[in-house]
N, C-alpha and C positions, 0 to 999 in steps of 0.2 A: 504493500500500498505504499500510497508516498501522497501528503498531505502537500498544501502550495496555500501560501499566504500573497495576499496581495491589496495594493493599494490600490488598487483602479478596477475593482469588478468591473467587468461587461455584461452589461444588463441584463442579457439573455439566461448570465447566472445566473443573476438575482432572481429570477421570475420561474426557474427552476427551481431553485430553493426555495422560495413562495409558495413553488406548485404541489412543492413534496408535501410541504407541512396541511397546506389546506386537506390534501389528501387522507394525512394522518387526522387532521382535527373533524371533519368532514364524518362521521359517526356521531360523534360529540355536539356536532356546533355548524353542521350543516343545511338546517331550517332556520340559523337566525339571520333574519332581514341584516343589512349587512348593504351601506352605499355611501361614495365619496361627499361631501357638500363645503360649496364656497362660497361666499355670497364677497361682493364687493361694491365699493362708495365712491362716488364718480362728479365733479363736480361739473356744471353746466358747460363744461368746452370739451368735456370726456374723457379727463387727466383723470385717472385713479391714484383716488387720496385715502385708500385704505384699501383692507381685505381680513375676509376670516376663510382657513382652509382646517378642515377637517376629516369626522366620516362621522354616521353612525353606524353603532355596532348592537343589533339588539334593542337592549331598552337607555342606553348610551348612547351621548354627542360626549364623544372624546373631538378636544380642542387640539389643534396640532399648531396652527400659526396665527398671531393676529396681528395684526401690524397699519398704523396711519401715518402717516407724514408727519415727517417732525415738525414740517410747520403750520399743521392743524392739529397738533396735540388739546387736547384739554378742553376739545369745542362739545364733545358728546359723541363723537364720531366711532369712535373703540364700544361704547355702549350699547348705541345703536345696531352697530355688526355681531354684537353680541346677540344680543336682544335678538333680532332676526335670525339667524340661527340657530337657536333657543326654540321660539318660536315656529319654526321650521320642523324643528326634532322632535318638539311633542306633539307637531301633527303626525308626525312619523312614530306615536306609542312610547317615545322617551320619558322618562322617569329622572330622570339624574346626568351629570356631565363631570367631564375629567379632563384636566389639561394641567400643565406646569409652565411655570416661566422660572426667570431664573430670581435670584436678590436682588438685581440689577434693573431688572425688566418692571414688571406689571404686576405685584403680589401685591400692593396696597390698593390700584383697580380694580382686581379681580378681590376684594374682600368686601371694597365698597358695591360690588354685584352679588352681594350676599355668599360667596366662596369661601370657603375655610381648607386652613393647611390641615393635608391628610397625611403628612412625608414628608422628610426632609432630605436632601443628599448634600452634607456637609462639606465641602472642599473639589467641591461638583462643577469646572474640571478642575480646575487649581484652586482655586478662593474662593470660589464663590460657592451660591448653596442652589441648591436647586431645589 
């Protein structure tokens, strides 16, 4: 046997690993609803001011990325995006949300939206907390 380590995995290799894991998980999670979800916010000229990318898996909304343009912070745009994603997720049967953030990112923002810390990883990746 040969074990290979790479810092530039081929997308087809990643897809193969993902497919193998899905096949293994299928008897346990095969009927669980899953879809990617994204919402974007544009100005009147069509310029993207922010967005949220995540997925719905079963009864959970999992927020992967939430970004607002630095020139439009503290104007309620992040709250709008999060609310819209949560509203859509509820329409698909979601009852809970999951997200993670670094200590230097948006922890206070999420707490204002009703989220609470469930776990902290210290010194991640080096001196921050996640």
